[in-house]
Backbone bond lengths (Angstrom), bond angles and torsions (degrees), N, CA, C in turn:
res aa  C-N    CA-C-N  psi(-1)  N-CA   C-N-CA  omega(-1)  CA-C   N-CA-C  phi
1 M - - - 1.466 - - 1.523 110.43 -
2 V 1.304 117.00 130.50 1.464 121.76 -178.61 1.530 109.89 -81.94
3 K 1.313 115.60 123.96 1.455 118.65 -178.84 1.540 109.30 -78.21
4 K 1.313 115.22 140.35 1.423 121.29 178.38 1.525 110.12 -76.11
5 Q 1.310 117.80 135.87 1.441 120.56 178.49 1.519 111.15 -77.18
6 A 1.315 116.02 139.90 1.453 120.89 179.20 1.508 109.98 -65.37
7 P 1.303 119.53 141.86 1.448 121.93 178.69 1.500 112.45 -60.68
8 V 1.340 117.78 142.60 1.427 120.88 -179.45 1.502 110.44 -71.72
9 E 1.313 118.38 131.17 1.458 121.18 178.93 1.522 110.74 -70.56
10 K 1.305 114.93 134.34 1.478 120.13 -179.61 1.513 110.44 -111.81
11 V 1.334 114.41 150.76 1.472 120.61 176.09 1.527 106.72 -130.63
12 L 1.301 116.21 158.58 1.466 121.44 177.44 1.502 109.33 -108.27
13 V 1.344 114.22 134.98 1.480 120.97 -179.54 1.533 107.71 -118.35
14 I 1.318 117.10 128.56 1.462 120.20 179.60 1.545 107.76 -102.05
15 R 1.325 115.77 138.30 1.451 121.34 -178.30 1.536 109.59 -151.46
16 T 1.355 115.30 172.93 1.469 118.43 177.45 1.517 110.37 -133.58
17 A 1.312 116.34 156.51 1.454 122.85 176.22 1.540 107.15 -141.86
18 S 1.321 116.13 174.08 1.470 118.97 177.72 1.525 108.09 -68.73
19 A 1.323 115.21 170.94 1.458 119.68 -177.89 1.512 114.11 -54.92
20 D 1.355 117.23 -31.14 1.448 121.16 179.47 1.533 113.96 -90.83
21 G 1.355 116.43 8.88 1.459 119.70 175.19 1.493 114.66 88.37
22 K 1.359 119.79 12.15 1.449 119.65 -178.00 1.525 110.21 -101.58
23 S 1.333 114.85 144.82 1.447 121.82 179.70 1.533 109.05 -118.90
24 Y 1.347 117.20 -168.81 1.476 122.34 -175.90 1.513 110.11 -52.94
25 G 1.335 114.37 134.56 1.474 120.96 179.49 1.522 113.54 80.88
26 G 1.322 116.82 5.26 1.482 120.59 178.99 1.496 113.95 81.36
27 F 1.330 118.51 12.99 1.448 120.04 177.84 1.534 111.08 -62.00
28 Q 1.310 117.49 129.88 1.454 121.99 -179.05 1.511 112.06 -93.27
29 W 1.321 115.40 118.72 1.447 120.90 178.35 1.527 110.14 -92.08
30 P 1.315 118.76 138.56 1.460 120.10 175.80 1.539 108.68 -78.62
31 K 1.330 116.49 157.49 1.441 120.49 -179.97 1.544 110.36 -76.25
32 S 1.321 114.85 -22.61 1.464 119.96 176.08 1.501 110.37 -159.16
33 G 1.322 116.96 162.21 1.460 119.73 177.72 1.496 115.25 90.00
34 S 1.306 115.58 -169.49 1.469 125.04 -173.76 1.530 111.75 -65.04
35 V 1.380 114.06 143.33 1.442 120.66 175.12 1.500 106.66 -144.60
36 E 1.342 117.66 142.63 1.476 119.54 -175.97 1.545 110.67 -148.27
37 C 1.330 114.59 143.64 1.451 122.24 178.30 1.562 108.04 -89.21
38 R 1.283 116.50 127.79 1.481 119.93 -176.74 1.532 115.22 -84.53
39 D 1.336 116.62 -15.16 1.470 120.18 -179.94 1.522 111.85 -120.25
40 W 1.310 114.72 42.40 1.477 121.12 -174.30 1.517 112.90 -60.00
41 D 1.364 112.64 136.54 1.459 121.53 176.18 1.513 105.70 -138.90
42 P 1.312 121.73 116.72 1.495 124.54 -175.31 1.532 113.64 -72.68
43 A 1.312 119.33 -0.51 1.479 119.70 179.34 1.531 109.69 -60.33
44 P 1.329 118.01 136.81 1.474 121.99 -175.54 1.531 112.20 -75.38
45 R 1.307 116.96 63.99 1.453 122.89 175.79 1.524 108.88 -145.93
46 C 1.334 116.36 161.32 1.459 121.22 -176.80 1.530 110.98 -61.98
47 G 1.321 115.42 150.18 1.438 120.71 178.01 1.516 112.58 96.72
48 N 1.327 116.02 162.63 1.477 122.24 176.27 1.523 112.27 55.92
49 G 1.339 114.86 46.80 1.458 119.09 178.26 1.518 110.78 177.00
50 L 1.320 116.90 173.13 1.422 123.93 174.07 1.512 108.01 -93.04
51 H 1.355 117.77 135.29 1.450 119.96 -169.70 1.520 111.88 -120.36
52 G 1.354 114.77 153.25 1.455 120.29 176.30 1.524 109.56 178.60
53 L 1.348 115.77 -166.27 1.460 123.82 -178.90 1.520 108.81 -115.94
54 Q 1.348 114.94 112.51 1.449 120.09 -179.67 1.503 111.99 -66.51
55 W 1.334 117.20 122.84 1.476 122.81 -175.85 1.499 112.84 58.81
56 G 1.356 116.83 16.78 1.476 120.87 -177.88 1.508 114.69 79.08
57 D 1.300 115.98 8.80 1.497 120.14 178.92 1.512 110.56 -91.03
58 G 1.344 116.03 139.04 1.453 119.01 -179.64 1.505 112.05 132.68
59 N 1.284 118.42 -159.63 1.473 122.73 -178.14 1.527 111.09 -91.94
60 W 1.324 115.07 108.59 1.467 120.16 -177.55 1.547 112.56 -69.50
61 A 1.310 116.69 -6.43 1.445 119.99 176.32 1.533 110.79 -66.24
62 H 1.348 115.69 -18.15 1.466 120.31 176.70 1.514 113.40 -76.75
63 L 1.331 116.78 -10.41 1.446 122.03 -179.05 1.510 109.81 -98.29
64 S 1.318 116.52 143.96 1.462 121.75 -175.04 1.517 112.74 -69.72
65 E 1.324 117.71 142.01 1.452 122.80 174.32 1.533 110.75 -101.15
66 A 1.327 116.63 4.14 1.462 120.05 -179.17 1.535 110.42 -62.89
67 V 1.332 117.36 141.37 1.416 122.37 -177.56 1.541 111.31 -60.59
68 D 1.326 116.16 -37.59 1.466 121.44 -176.34 1.522 112.50 -96.88
69 A 1.318 117.70 15.12 1.480 119.98 -177.91 1.531 109.30 -62.56
70 L 1.342 114.93 146.27 1.446 121.93 176.61 1.537 107.60 -92.67
71 W 1.301 117.62 118.50 1.470 122.52 178.62 1.500 108.02 -96.34
72 Q 1.336 116.25 132.79 1.478 120.48 -175.15 1.549 108.81 -131.36
73 V 1.309 114.27 152.70 1.442 123.08 172.59 1.518 107.60 -123.40
74 V 1.323 116.65 125.85 1.439 122.71 -176.98 1.547 110.80 -115.16
75 E 1.319 115.90 129.80 1.464 119.06 177.71 1.531 107.12 -92.03
76 V 1.348 116.13 128.31 1.453 121.32 -173.33 1.533 109.56 -133.03
77 D 1.350 115.78 143.16 1.465 117.66 170.54 1.486 110.27 -62.23
78 A 1.332 116.82 129.30 1.454 121.81 -174.06 1.517 112.79 -57.84
79 D 1.342 116.63 -34.90 1.497 119.06 -177.06 1.538 113.37 -77.18
80 L 1.343 115.79 -1.48 1.475 118.67 177.38 1.526 111.49 -96.73
81 V 1.331 116.83 -10.65 1.483 120.08 -173.69 1.520 111.79 -79.56
82 V 1.352 115.73 134.14 1.464 122.24 176.69 1.491 107.73 -116.41
83 V 1.326 118.72 125.21 1.425 123.67 -179.26 1.547 110.62 -84.91
84 I 1.317 115.31 133.72 1.471 121.17 179.08 1.531 110.28 -111.22
85 D 1.290 116.90 96.13 1.482 123.24 177.01 1.527 113.85 52.08
86 S 1.332 117.84 34.66 1.473 123.37 -179.44 1.525 112.26 55.57
87 D 1.307 115.73 18.66 1.453 121.60 -173.69 1.523 109.61 -102.52
88 K 1.288 115.37 -37.88 1.468 123.72 178.62 1.518 107.56 -164.90
89 V 1.328 116.01 179.26 1.468 119.14 178.14 1.532 109.50 -130.35
90 K 1.303 116.89 167.26 1.457 121.37 173.23 1.537 107.99 -138.13
91 F 1.310 114.84 159.69 1.458 119.86 -175.53 1.549 108.02 -157.09
92 P 1.321 118.27 155.48 1.488 120.55 -174.84 1.517 112.66 -82.14
93 R 1.315 118.07 -29.63 1.468 120.46 -177.01 1.525 110.74 -159.93
94 G 1.309 115.32 165.10 1.442 120.94 179.60 1.500 109.90 -176.08
95 S 1.332 116.76 -167.86 1.447 122.74 -178.98 1.519 109.03 -132.82
96 V 1.310 117.18 120.98 1.467 121.47 -179.90 1.535 107.77 -74.43
97 V 1.334 115.80 119.95 1.464 120.53 -176.60 1.504 111.01 -108.59
98 Y 1.313 118.03 -8.49 1.491 120.90 177.32 1.511 110.43 -154.79
99 S 1.323 116.01 138.11 1.458 123.11 171.05 1.534 106.75 -139.98
100 G 1.353 114.80 125.60 1.460 116.79 -177.71 1.528 109.86 174.48
101 D 1.353 116.69 -138.82 1.421 119.50 -176.87 1.556 110.20 -95.60
102 M 1.342 114.63 174.58 1.465 119.36 -176.33 1.511 113.00 -64.50
103 P 1.325 121.31 -47.15 1.490 119.59 -179.04 1.522 112.52 -55.88
104 G 1.327 117.01 -40.37 1.456 118.61 179.76 1.505 114.39 -65.82
105 A 1.362 114.57 -39.39 1.461 118.73 -179.54 1.523 110.53 -70.59
106 V 1.335 118.19 -43.96 1.455 120.78 -179.79 1.495 111.92 -64.84
107 K 1.335 117.86 -41.31 1.439 121.04 179.59 1.531 111.45 -63.32
108 L 1.345 116.97 -40.60 1.439 121.64 -179.56 1.546 110.52 -62.58
109 V 1.309 117.10 -41.29 1.440 121.79 -178.44 1.529 110.99 -77.13
110 L 1.329 118.52 -45.87 1.432 122.20 -175.51 1.539 111.91 -67.59
111 A 1.343 115.19 -37.58 1.465 117.11 -175.89 1.527 113.28 -86.27
112 N 1.325 117.11 6.66 1.467 120.46 177.54 1.523 108.65 -70.10
113 E 1.303 115.43 122.59 1.481 119.87 -175.66 1.515 111.73 -64.04
114 Q 1.336 117.50 -35.50 1.463 119.61 179.10 1.541 109.16 -61.77
115 R 1.320 116.15 -40.81 1.494 119.39 -177.91 1.538 109.90 -65.27
116 I 1.312 117.50 -42.40 1.442 120.10 -177.75 1.546 111.47 -66.31
117 L 1.318 116.75 -44.38 1.455 120.46 179.05 1.506 111.43 -66.74
118 A 1.348 116.02 -39.10 1.488 120.73 178.49 1.531 111.30 -64.88
119 T 1.337 115.31 -41.66 1.496 120.06 -179.09 1.548 109.02 -65.28
120 V 1.293 116.01 -47.01 1.464 118.16 -179.21 1.546 109.68 -63.35
121 K 1.299 117.82 -39.17 1.475 121.32 179.56 1.505 111.20 -64.53
122 S 1.317 116.73 -47.99 1.484 119.16 -177.60 1.494 113.02 -68.53
123 I 1.316 118.43 -41.24 1.449 119.54 -179.38 1.557 111.16 -71.27
124 T 1.303 115.74 -38.01 1.484 120.29 178.26 1.529 109.24 -64.24
125 A 1.333 116.78 -40.41 1.465 120.00 179.18 1.518 110.77 -63.19
126 A 1.333 116.16 -37.60 1.473 119.06 176.42 1.528 111.71 -66.10
127 S 1.321 116.01 -38.27 1.463 121.57 178.90 1.496 110.21 -65.15
128 R 1.324 117.45 -41.69 1.466 122.81 178.73 1.539 111.46 -62.38
129 K 1.312 116.20 -39.85 1.419 122.49 -179.51 1.508 112.49 -63.01
130 K 1.338 113.73 -37.50 1.462 119.75 -178.68 1.533 113.17 -80.89
131 S 1.311 117.01 -24.38 1.468 120.64 -176.38 1.522 109.60 -79.73
132 K 1.289 118.88 148.96 1.476 122.88 179.10 1.517 109.46 -71.81
133 G 1.336 113.44 138.66 1.436 118.01 177.27 1.512 113.84 84.63
134 G 1.372 116.15 -6.77 1.426 119.53 176.58 1.537 114.48 76.40
135 S 1.318 119.18 6.17 1.455 119.96 -179.94 1.523 110.72 -92.15
136 A 1.320 113.97 148.61 1.473 119.82 -178.35 1.519 111.16 -73.24
137 P 1.342 117.30 135.32 1.452 120.57 -177.13 1.535 110.67 -77.52
138 K 1.338 116.04 148.03 1.452 120.97 174.41 1.498 110.46 -74.39
139 T 1.333 117.71 -27.95 1.455 120.85 178.21 1.524 109.29 -133.32
140 A 1.333 117.05 135.64 1.456 121.16 179.97 1.511 109.83 -135.89
141 A 1.308 117.51 142.40 1.435 121.94 178.93 1.518 111.90 -145.90
142 S 1.318 116.08 147.21 1.471 121.47 177.89 1.473 109.49 -148.28
143 S 1.359 117.66 159.88 1.452 119.39 178.45 1.555 109.14 -142.62
144 G 1.311 116.35 158.92 1.469 121.37 -178.93 1.499 111.31 111.75
145 Y 1.345 115.96 155.69 1.464 119.66 179.49 1.515 111.53 -56.26
146 H 1.358 116.18 139.57 1.445 124.16 177.47 1.523 112.74 60.03
147 S 1.317 117.37 24.38 1.466 121.14 179.92 1.535 109.36 -76.48
148 R 1.360 113.71 161.75 1.477 119.86 179.62 1.493 108.84 -136.19
149 A 1.338 116.11 144.63 1.424 121.79 177.10 1.529 107.83 -140.89
150 A 1.312 117.46 140.07 1.465 119.53 178.88 1.551 110.24 -147.17
151 S 1.286 116.10 149.52 1.430 121.09 174.58 1.505 108.87 -143.75
152 S 1.362 117.28 157.47 1.445 120.34 -179.15 1.509 109.47 -134.77
153 G 1.302 116.40 155.26 1.471 120.77 179.75 1.500 109.93 111.02
154 D 1.326 117.39 151.67 1.427 121.36 179.41 1.538 110.77 -60.14
155 S 1.331 115.58 140.61 1.460 123.24 178.19 1.556 113.14 65.20
156 S 1.335 116.38 20.28 1.466 119.54 -179.40 1.529 110.91 -79.76
157 T 1.329 116.43 167.05 1.484 120.84 -177.85 1.519 109.06 -136.25
158 A 1.324 115.65 135.36 1.450 122.00 174.92 1.531 109.10 -128.68
159 A 1.309 117.45 131.36 1.460 121.83 -179.25 1.503 111.42 -138.90
160 S 1.325 116.24 139.00 1.468 120.78 176.66 1.497 109.24 -140.25
161 S 1.316 117.25 152.46 1.487 120.49 177.87 1.508 109.24 -136.83
162 G 1.332 114.46 152.22 1.464 118.79 -176.59 1.506 109.66 118.01
163 N 1.341 116.79 144.06 1.447 120.46 -179.25 1.541 112.99 -55.61
164 S 1.318 116.50 139.42 1.451 124.48 -179.15 1.490 114.92 60.50
165 S 1.329 118.00 22.35 1.460 121.25 178.58 1.518 109.59 -81.70
166 K 1.370 115.52 161.85 1.452 120.58 -178.08 1.539 110.08 -130.82
167 A 1.324 115.91 143.39 1.453 120.91 175.74 1.514 108.50 -130.60
168 A 1.309 117.32 134.06 1.482 120.57 179.37 1.539 109.40 -139.58
169 S 1.303 115.05 138.80 1.466 121.40 177.81 1.480 108.44 -134.85
170 S 1.365 114.80 148.64 1.442 120.49 175.53 1.513 109.67 -127.91
171 G 1.318 116.57 148.24 1.460 119.88 -176.89 1.523 109.68 116.34
172 N 1.318 117.46 144.41 1.437 119.76 179.58 1.525 112.42 -63.93
173 S 1.333 115.69 145.61 1.470 122.79 179.07 1.528 112.57 63.65
174 S 1.332 117.50 23.18 1.463 120.73 178.63 1.542 109.76 -85.85
175 T 1.333 114.56 166.57 1.445 121.50 -175.94 1.535 109.61 -129.91
176 A 1.333 116.03 136.72 1.451 122.81 176.67 1.527 108.79 -129.24
177 V 1.329 116.56 119.86 1.447 122.77 -177.24 1.534 108.89 -126.62
178 A 1.334 117.14 124.33 1.451 122.23 177.66 1.522 109.13 -124.35
179 K 1.297 118.23 116.07 1.442 123.20 -177.77 1.535 110.96 -105.01
180 G 1.331 116.79 140.49 1.422 121.29 -177.66 1.529 111.03 120.66
181 K 1.324 116.91 167.40 1.487 119.99 -179.41 1.498 112.65 -74.59
182 D 1.319 117.18 145.00 1.441 124.69 176.98 1.554 112.74 59.67
183 T 1.336 117.01 36.68 1.457 120.40 -178.49 1.500 109.85 -91.90
184 I 1.357 113.87 161.75 1.454 122.73 178.99 1.535 109.51 -132.05
185 A 1.309 116.94 131.96 1.441 122.89 177.40 1.531 108.95 -128.77
186 M 1.347 115.50 136.70 1.469 120.10 -179.01 1.503 110.12 -139.60
187 S 1.342 116.76 137.92 1.465 123.14 174.48 1.518 108.96 -123.12
188 A 1.296 116.65 119.85 1.471 121.77 179.47 1.504 108.22 -102.60
189 G 1.294 116.36 90.84 1.451 124.08 -175.86 1.512 107.96 169.12
190 F 1.343 117.54 172.58 1.437 120.38 178.67 1.512 112.20 -99.43
191 D 1.324 116.61 156.06 1.472 124.17 179.95 1.521 110.06 56.30
192 C 1.350 115.68 44.55 1.439 121.96 -179.29 1.528 112.68 -101.26
193 F 1.331 115.82 171.78 1.453 122.68 -176.52 1.507 108.38 -130.05
194 A 1.352 117.53 148.11 1.460 119.96 179.00 1.538 110.35 -159.30
195 S 1.325 112.75 153.19 1.478 120.01 175.29 1.517 108.84 -150.78
196 A 1.325 115.84 157.17 1.445 122.31 178.08 1.513 109.75 -140.25
197 G 1.355 115.54 166.54 1.451 120.01 -178.17 1.540 113.24 -89.60
198 E 1.299 116.02 -167.43 1.458 122.77 -178.05 1.532 110.82 -53.01
199 N 1.311 115.31 131.70 1.492 123.13 177.93 1.518 112.19 62.22
200 G 1.335 116.46 16.25 1.448 119.69 179.90 1.527 113.04 -95.91
201 C 1.301 116.53 -171.34 1.454 120.54 178.31 1.518 108.76 -155.18
202 F 1.334 115.36 163.11 1.446 121.30 178.88 1.532 109.43 -144.55
203 A 1.333 116.45 159.23 1.455 122.68 -179.72 1.517 111.25 -130.96
204 L 1.325 114.52 136.06 1.485 120.88 179.68 1.511 108.64 -132.03
205 A 1.305 116.33 144.63 1.466 121.83 179.82 1.538 111.11 -102.64
206 W 1.337 116.98 150.71 1.442 119.83 175.44 1.544 109.25 -146.80
207 N 1.291 115.65 158.18 1.459 122.24 -177.88 1.529 110.38 -96.13
208 D 1.344 116.05 103.06 1.447 120.20 178.20 1.526 108.34 -79.60
209 K 1.305 116.41 91.83 1.468 120.28 -175.84 1.498 112.05 -64.44
210 G 1.332 117.78 -32.76 1.452 119.88 179.27 1.515 112.67 -61.22
211 A 1.335 115.05 -45.16 1.509 120.23 179.67 1.537 110.93 -89.82
212 K 1.319 117.17 -3.64 1.454 122.38 -179.82 1.519 111.91 54.82
213 R 1.342 115.86 50.27 1.447 121.33 177.70 1.470 111.03 -155.21
214 T 1.368 116.79 163.23 1.485 122.26 175.17 1.483 108.64 -89.85
215 R 1.340 116.06 139.95 1.460 121.79 178.69 1.537 108.52 -126.62
216 I 1.323 114.75 157.34 1.454 120.17 179.20 1.541 108.75 -121.34
217 V 1.316 116.01 131.73 1.473 122.19 178.49 1.515 109.10 -113.64
218 V 1.346 115.27 133.39 1.451 120.49 -178.81 1.521 110.33 -108.14
219 G 1.322 118.18 132.98 1.458 123.05 175.96 1.491 109.08 -109.10
220 Y 1.319 117.56 127.66 1.461 122.59 179.25 1.516 109.59 -108.25
221 V 1.305 118.61 119.30 1.453 123.08 -178.95 1.519 108.83 -62.93
222 G 1.337 116.66 128.07 1.435 121.08 -178.51 1.516 113.82 96.84
223 E 1.308 117.19 -4.16 1.476 122.14 179.38 1.513 109.35 -124.28
224 D 1.330 115.03 144.06 1.475 121.85 176.19 1.543 113.14 53.46
225 G 1.311 115.27 33.80 1.468 118.62 177.27 1.502 117.14 80.29
226 I 1.351 117.76 2.34 1.448 121.58 179.74 1.541 108.69 -75.43
227 E 1.353 115.20 125.90 1.452 120.68 -176.51 1.543 111.28 -106.04
228 A 1.337 114.74 157.04 1.444 121.11 179.60 1.514 111.10 -71.16
229 D 1.314 116.95 143.80 1.463 123.73 175.40 1.521 113.51 55.89
230 V 1.310 116.77 29.75 1.455 121.14 174.34 1.546 108.02 -114.90
231 L 1.328 115.39 131.94 1.451 120.36 -175.54 1.528 109.88 -77.46
232 Y 1.342 115.81 135.01 1.457 120.95 179.06 1.539 111.41 -127.98
233 R 1.281 115.19 156.76 1.472 123.49 176.25 1.534 108.10 -141.00
234 L 1.295 118.25 171.24 1.464 123.31 177.07 1.504 110.50 -105.55
235 N 1.363 114.73 136.21 1.448 117.99 178.20 1.548 109.75 -83.84
236 A 1.280 118.30 -174.38 1.491 122.29 -174.45 1.519 111.70 -64.79
237 K 1.351 116.74 -20.16 1.463 120.20 178.78 1.521 113.37 -96.50
238 G 1.324 117.82 5.24 1.436 122.52 179.20 1.510 114.05 79.89
239 K 1.322 117.19 23.57 1.458 121.80 179.57 1.529 110.19 -103.39
240 L 1.338 115.98 138.36 1.469 120.98 -179.12 1.524 109.85 -69.13
241 E 1.316 114.84 136.38 1.455 119.93 174.62 1.522 110.31 -142.70
242 E 1.318 114.32 144.76 1.472 120.68 -177.87 1.524 109.94 -68.03
243 V 1.337 115.27 139.71 1.437 119.39 178.43 1.546 106.99 -89.76
244 R 1.324 115.49 118.14 1.470 120.68 -177.45 1.514 111.22 -105.44
245 N 1.316 115.72 139.36 1.452 119.00 179.92 1.505 112.58 -71.27
């Protein structure tokens, strides 16, 4: 009997190009479909590859701030990705699945369920390693730029502070709070709560019983009335609402 091969794990890489789709060195990026580097070198250094931020993690200074910049999301086989000093990644080939503005690209990456679950899993694993006895903490907190905090279990709490910090919690009725600019908070569970700082965003899951599936809603601070450092939850219809004391 021939064994079926396991599906190749995919990751999403966010990147930018000029309005006409050109990047450093004049490389022309397609608006969609396959893209490949012809002088690929797997060495973990800049050059000889296609570059970007895997799942949006890394140094956003590598992304263009131009008003007319083309924001793209590239789907890449996970085993092809080479990390460059935790700053960005490079890869030999992939498939462009989005070309457009920044909100569209960020939402596509942030709302990806695989990313949310993977982030919660990796951060929680790190928290378990640091905790005595190897058990996951009910409450976790961290501070400082690029800090991370995670907790697991029903009614757990994760909080982090500092620019570009991340907070993730898993379990129903859990809470994720990330304070500081450009922060990200995620709760993987139902009836959860989350908040983020200035220019940040957060993601919450809910059970769409009508469609019989789980959905993810993203809140962007500064858009659609979402305020910084205000706790939000999802109502029965999957709409964000402020949590009032």
